[in-house]
Structure formats: structure tokens, C-alpha cells
N, C-alpha and C positions, 0 to 999 in steps of 0.2 A: 526607374520610377522613384520618386521621393517618398520617404516614410509617411509624410503627411497625406499623400494620396492613397496610401494603403491602409493606414490605421487611424482610428479615432481615439484620442486620449481622454479619459474621464477619471476623476478621482473615485476610488472605491475603498471599502473596508473589507478585509479578509479575516474571518474568524478562524483561528487555529488553536487546537489543543496544544498544551505545552509539549507533548510528546512529538508533535509534528514540526517543532522548531529546529533549525539547523544546530548541529553540534554532535558531539560524540554520543554513541548509543548508551542509553541508560540501563537497558536490559536486553538480553539476547538469549533465546532458547531455540532448540532444534525441533522441527516438526517430526513427530513420531511415525509419520507415514512416508514422507518423501525425503526427510533429512535436511530440508532447506532451513537456513537460519532465519529466525523471525525476530525482528527488532522492535523495541519500544512498546511492548505490551500488546501487540497486534494479534497475538495468538488466540485461538479459540479452543476452549476445553469442551470436548464432546465425549460423553460416555467414559470419562476418566482419562482420555488421551489428549495430549497437546498437539494441535494441528494448525498449519498455516491456513490462511483464508481459502486458497484454491482447494486444498484437500478437505476443507470443511464445507465445500460447496458454495463458497462466496467469492469465487474468482471473478475478475473483471473481463476475462476472455474465455473463449471456449476453444479447446484444441480440436482442429479438424483432422480426422484420421482418414487415411487413404486418399488424401487430396493430392 
């Protein structure tokens, strides 16, 4: 199938924060719970601890246990 049959092209504007632009990491810290490296100021500070988003309860997925 031709791309033109599968996709519609439209001009768009995407708003990005400077930390989301490509390039080297400007900052990096480790999550105090799981040890995962956190780039670009995406860490969360909760009760004095530095946490990644999933450990702070803000993950975009949910782990299925026993599946």
C-alpha cells in the first residue's frame, strides 16, 4: 500500500520544553527507590526523597503481577 493511502499529512506545531529537545543530558540524578537514572529534571521530590515518576506514582504504565 502506498503511504498516501495509509496516512494523511497535515501541518502541525508541537510545543516542547527545552528539556525535551534532542541533545546531551543537561542533568542526571538517580531515583532513591529503584536506582533508575532520571534525566533532564524529570525527577520528583517527595518527602525529601528524589524519585523517578513511576516510583512517585506517576508512571504511564502499570505492571501486571502474576500474569
